[in-house]
N, C-alpha and C positions, 0 to 999 in steps of 0.2 A: 354391154359390159356390166358385170355384177358390181354392186357397191357394198363396201364394208365400212362400218363405223365402229371403232373401238372406243370405249369409254372407261377411263380409270381415274379414280379420285386424285391420286398423286403419282407423278411420273418420276419419283425419286429412284435412285439406284437401289436395286434389290430384285428379288425373284420375280414378282408379278410384273413390275415395270419392264424388266429385261425381256420377259416372255412376250409381253404385248408389243414391244418395239421390234423384236425379231419376227414375230408373226406378221405384223404390219409390213415390215420390209420384204418378207418373203411373198406375201400376197401381192404387193405392188409389183415385184419382179415378175410374178406369174400373170400379170395383166389385169388385176383387179383395180378398181377405183377405191382407194383406201384413204380414210381420214381418221385422225386420232384426236380425241377430246379429253382434256385433263383439267383438274383443278389447279390451284397454285401449288408450287413445289418448293422444297427446301434446296434442291439442286440449283446451281447457277443456270439462268435462262439460256446462256450460250450453249450449254450441252444439248438442250432440247432443240434450239435453233440449228445447231450443227447437224443433229440427227435429221431434222426436216430437210435441210439443204442437201445433205449427202444422199438421202433416200428418195426425195421427192414426195414424201408423205406429209401432207399439211397437218400441222398441230394447232388446234384451237384451244385456248385457255378460257375456262369459265370460273370466275372467282368464287361463285356460290357453290360450286361442286366440291363438297368436302366430305371427309371421312365421318365426322360426327353427325348424328341425326339432328336435323333442325328443320321443322316443317316449313318455315319461311324460306330459308336458303334452298331447301330441296325443291320447293315450288318454283322459285326463281330459276334454278338450274334447269328444271324440266321445261319451263317456258322457253329458255334460251336454246335448248336442244331442238 
């Protein structure tokens, strides 16, 4: 089984987040092993937890994964990946 890891800095509502979630859901449905990694989000955690429960796609949160460039946080996020 092929494995797919989607990484997005923020899983807030919007174009890129919606696209990643739909893609992850579709790949899971097609038999791929899918995992989604995200940084902290402004959306309620329940929305992300509900998506994970509904689709079976595990969502991993990495606090250091952020939109802003930060060598220290970027290195920490890379190590956690």
